[in-house]
N, CA and C of each residue as an Amber inpcrd file, in Angstrom:
protein
   243
  17.1180000  13.7130000 -16.8420000  17.5990000  12.7770000 -17.8370000
  17.4570000  11.3580000 -17.2880000  17.0000000  10.4530000 -18.1150000
  16.7950000   9.0580000 -17.7370000  18.1240000   8.3200000 -17.7020000
  18.3930000   7.6570000 -16.5740000  19.6340000   6.8890000 -16.4200000
  19.3150000   5.4080000 -16.3640000  19.9690000   4.5990000 -17.2010000
  19.8550000   3.1470000 -17.1130000  20.6830000   2.6780000 -15.9300000
  20.0760000   1.8450000 -15.0600000  20.7630000   1.4080000 -13.8500000
  20.8710000  -0.1090000 -13.8000000  19.7450000  -0.8130000 -13.7930000
  19.6630000  -2.2760000 -13.7740000  20.5030000  -2.9080000 -12.6580000
  20.0590000  -2.6980000 -11.4140000  20.7370000  -3.3000000 -10.2740000
  19.7000000  -3.8480000  -9.2870000  20.0770000  -4.8840000  -8.5330000
  19.1320000  -5.4300000  -7.5470000  18.8820000  -4.4420000  -6.4180000
  17.6500000  -4.4390000  -5.9110000  17.2790000  -3.5640000  -4.8070000
  16.3980000  -4.3300000  -3.8190000  16.2690000  -3.7880000  -2.6240000
  15.3400000  -4.3080000  -1.6270000  14.0570000  -3.5060000  -1.7410000
  12.9190000  -4.2110000  -1.7070000  11.6240000  -3.5590000  -1.8530000
  10.6670000  -4.0920000  -0.7990000   9.8840000  -3.1970000  -0.2130000
   8.7450000  -3.5930000   0.6180000   7.5140000  -3.4040000  -0.2580000
   6.6790000  -4.4380000  -0.3170000   5.4990000  -4.3770000  -1.1680000
   4.3090000  -4.9940000  -0.4530000   3.1260000  -4.5460000  -0.8500000
   1.8760000  -5.0880000  -0.3450000   1.3020000  -5.9830000  -1.4330000
   0.9850000  -7.2180000  -1.0640000   0.3650000  -8.1670000  -1.9800000
  -1.0960000  -8.3190000  -1.5510000  -2.0290000  -7.9260000  -2.4210000
  -3.4470000  -7.9650000  -2.0490000  -4.3050000  -8.2790000  -3.2690000
  -5.1130000  -9.3140000  -3.1460000  -6.0590000  -9.7030000  -4.2050000
  -5.3890000  -9.8680000  -5.5630000  -4.2450000 -10.4930000  -5.5680000
  -3.5400000 -10.7660000  -6.8220000  -2.7630000  -9.5970000  -7.3880000
  -2.7210000  -8.4910000  -6.6820000  -1.9760000  -7.3240000  -7.1500000
  -0.8100000  -7.0420000  -6.2080000   0.2280000  -6.4280000  -6.7700000
   1.4090000  -6.0560000  -6.0020000   1.5410000  -4.5410000  -6.0390000
   1.7740000  -3.9400000  -4.8610000   1.9970000  -2.5030000  -4.7890000
   3.2790000  -2.2480000  -4.0040000   4.3540000  -1.8060000  -4.7000000
   5.5800000  -1.4670000  -3.9710000   5.3530000  -0.2440000  -3.0890000
   5.9150000  -0.2780000  -1.8720000   5.7150000   0.7820000  -0.8930000
   6.9900000   1.6180000  -0.7090000   8.1380000   0.9510000  -0.6560000
   9.4250000   1.6300000  -0.5990000  10.4870000   0.7260000  -1.2010000
  11.6030000   1.3470000  -1.5970000  12.7590000   0.5560000  -2.0120000
  14.0180000   1.1800000  -1.4340000  15.0340000   0.3490000  -1.3000000
  16.2870000   0.7680000  -0.7000000  17.4090000   0.6340000  -1.7200000
  18.1980000   1.6980000  -1.8240000  19.3510000   1.7160000  -2.7300000
  20.5020000   2.3800000  -1.9970000  21.6350000   1.6850000  -1.9160000
  22.8260000   2.1930000  -1.2210000  22.5080000   2.5920000   0.2180000
  21.6360000   1.8270000   0.8650000  21.2980000   2.0720000   2.2510000
  20.2990000   3.1920000   2.4830000  19.8470000   3.8250000   1.4060000
  18.8570000   4.8940000   1.5190000  17.4930000   4.3590000   1.1130000
  16.5180000   4.5540000   1.9830000  15.1650000   4.0740000   1.7150000
  14.3550000   5.1930000   1.0690000  13.7670000   4.8900000  -0.0840000
  12.9360000   5.8510000  -0.7910000  11.4860000   5.4010000  -0.7010000
  10.6380000   6.2260000  -0.1160000   9.2170000   5.9050000   0.0250000
   8.4970000   6.2120000  -1.2820000   7.7720000   5.2530000  -1.7860000
   7.0350000   5.4290000  -3.0270000   5.7250000   6.1500000  -2.7150000
   5.5590000   7.2960000  -3.3090000   4.3470000   8.0860000  -3.0870000
   3.2930000   7.8260000  -4.1600000   3.7420000   7.4020000  -5.3500000
   2.7950000   7.1660000  -6.4420000   3.2870000   6.0550000  -7.3530000
   2.3900000   5.1640000  -7.7060000   2.6340000   4.1940000  -8.7680000
   1.9130000   4.7540000  -9.9830000   2.6710000   5.2590000 -10.9450000
   2.0850000   5.9600000 -12.0840000   1.5860000   5.0090000 -13.1670000
   2.2840000   3.8960000 -13.3500000   1.9490000   3.0080000 -14.4640000
   2.5280000   1.6330000 -14.1760000   1.8450000   0.5860000 -14.6030000
   2.3510000  -0.7810000 -14.4820000   2.1730000  -1.5040000 -15.8070000
   3.0750000  -2.4480000 -16.0790000   2.9660000  -3.2920000 -17.2600000
   3.7560000  -4.5630000 -17.0280000   3.5730000  -5.5340000 -17.9240000
   4.2450000  -6.8300000 -17.8030000   4.9790000  -7.1590000 -19.0940000
   6.1050000  -7.8600000 -18.9400000   6.8290000  -8.4030000 -20.0850000
   7.2400000  -9.8300000 -19.7490000   7.7150000 -10.5280000 -20.7360000
   8.2750000 -11.8620000 -20.5320000   9.7620000 -11.8250000 -20.8130000
  10.5130000 -12.5180000 -19.9690000  11.9520000 -12.6840000 -20.1620000
  12.1880000 -14.1850000 -20.1050000  12.2060000 -14.8290000 -21.2630000
  12.1970000 -16.2900000 -21.2950000  10.8620000 -16.7530000 -20.7580000
  10.8850000 -17.5990000 -19.7450000   9.6380000 -18.0760000 -19.1390000
   9.2080000 -17.2300000 -17.9400000  10.0190000 -16.2570000 -17.5750000
   9.7280000 -15.4270000 -16.3970000   8.8360000 -14.2440000 -16.7740000
   7.8270000 -14.0300000 -15.9550000   6.9820000 -12.8480000 -16.1060000
   7.6160000 -11.7270000 -15.2810000   7.8390000 -10.5840000 -15.9160000
   8.4430000  -9.4270000 -15.2630000   7.3560000  -8.3640000 -15.0920000
   7.1470000  -7.9330000 -13.8460000   6.1830000  -6.8910000 -13.5420000
   6.9360000  -5.5740000 -13.4070000   6.5740000  -4.6040000 -14.2040000
   7.2300000  -3.2940000 -14.2220000   6.3490000  -2.2740000 -13.5150000
   6.9790000  -1.3990000 -12.7340000   6.2710000  -0.3480000 -12.0120000
   6.9980000   0.9710000 -12.2450000   6.2940000   1.9530000 -12.7740000
   6.8220000   3.3050000 -12.8770000   6.3640000   4.0230000 -11.6130000
   7.3200000   4.4000000 -10.7610000   6.9860000   4.9460000  -9.4380000
   7.7000000   6.2710000  -9.2030000   7.1540000   7.0420000  -8.2440000
   7.7610000   8.3070000  -7.8740000   7.8160000   8.4180000  -6.3590000
   8.8820000   9.0350000  -5.8900000   8.9980000   9.3500000  -4.4650000
   8.6640000  10.8150000  -4.2080000   8.1280000  11.4910000  -5.2060000
   7.8030000  12.9080000  -5.0980000   8.8850000  13.8120000  -5.6570000
  10.0830000  13.2340000  -5.8790000  11.1950000  14.0100000  -6.4300000
  11.7180000  13.4050000  -7.7210000  11.8320000  12.0700000  -7.7600000
  12.3630000  11.3930000  -8.9260000  11.3670000  10.3770000  -9.4600000
  11.6120000   9.9360000 -10.6760000  10.8040000   8.9150000 -11.3210000
  11.6850000   7.6910000 -11.5320000  11.1580000   6.5140000 -11.1700000
  11.9450000   5.2820000 -11.1980000  11.1440000   4.1670000 -11.8520000
  11.8520000   3.2470000 -12.4860000  11.2280000   2.0150000 -12.9520000
  11.8150000   0.8680000 -12.1420000  10.9490000   0.2110000 -11.3620000
  11.3620000  -0.9650000 -10.6060000  10.6220000  -2.1640000 -11.1940000
  11.2950000  -3.3140000 -11.1810000  10.7380000  -4.5260000 -11.7850000
  10.8120000  -5.6890000 -10.8080000   9.8100000  -6.5490000 -10.8870000
   9.7550000  -7.7480000 -10.0620000   9.7180000  -8.9550000 -10.9830000
  10.7070000  -9.8420000 -10.8400000  10.7740000 -11.0760000 -11.6070000
  10.0140000 -12.1450000 -10.8290000   8.8990000 -12.6140000 -11.3740000
   8.0570000 -13.5700000 -10.6510000   8.6640000 -14.9630000 -10.5840000
   9.6590000 -15.2370000 -11.3880000  10.3010000 -16.5510000 -11.3750000
  11.3550000 -16.6640000 -10.2730000  12.2550000 -15.6850000 -10.1870000
  13.3080000 -15.7590000  -9.1700000  13.0410000 -14.8470000  -7.9730000
  11.8740000 -14.1480000  -7.9890000  11.4290000 -13.2880000  -6.8780000
  12.4120000 -12.1460000  -6.6030000  13.0440000 -11.6320000  -7.6320000
  14.0320000 -10.5650000  -7.4830000  13.4520000  -9.2270000  -7.9390000
  13.7430000  -8.1880000  -7.1690000  13.4130000  -6.8160000  -7.5410000
  14.6530000  -6.1460000  -8.1090000  14.4600000  -5.2940000  -9.1330000
  15.5630000  -4.5530000  -9.7320000  15.1290000  -3.1150000  -9.9960000
  16.0660000  -2.1930000  -9.8150000  15.8870000  -0.8260000 -10.2540000
  16.4360000  -0.7670000 -11.6650000  15.5720000  -0.5090000 -12.6250000
  15.9700000  -0.5560000 -14.0380000  16.4790000   0.7930000 -14.5140000
  15.7420000   1.8420000 -14.2100000  16.2060000   3.1770000 -14.5880000
  15.6250000   4.2150000 -13.6390000  16.1810000   5.4240000 -13.7240000
  15.7720000   6.4990000 -12.8290000  15.9540000   7.8290000 -13.5130000
  15.1060000   8.7800000 -13.1120000  15.2170000  10.1450000 -13.6110000
  15.1170000  11.0700000 -12.3980000  16.0220000  11.9760000 -12.2880000
  15.9600000  12.9540000 -11.2010000  16.7750000  12.5820000  -9.9820000
  17.7010000  11.6140000 -10.1220000  18.5520000  11.2810000  -8.9770000
  19.9710000  11.7310000  -9.2400000
């Protein structure tokens, strides 16, 4: 079941040739390694561009977002946790 979360998280990401690839994120002190980026898309929130990533750690499916204006990562929702 999909759970709405919307909380700030710590993310390690690789920035290469104008693309961003999240590698792991940390929630409640637990680091989850991202094994697959299944889908990406962008939205606008006011003037901020929000980059959305549908990712999996092999057990759960998560949506993490990067706000390009304030440089903040958020865990938006999760399934399987």
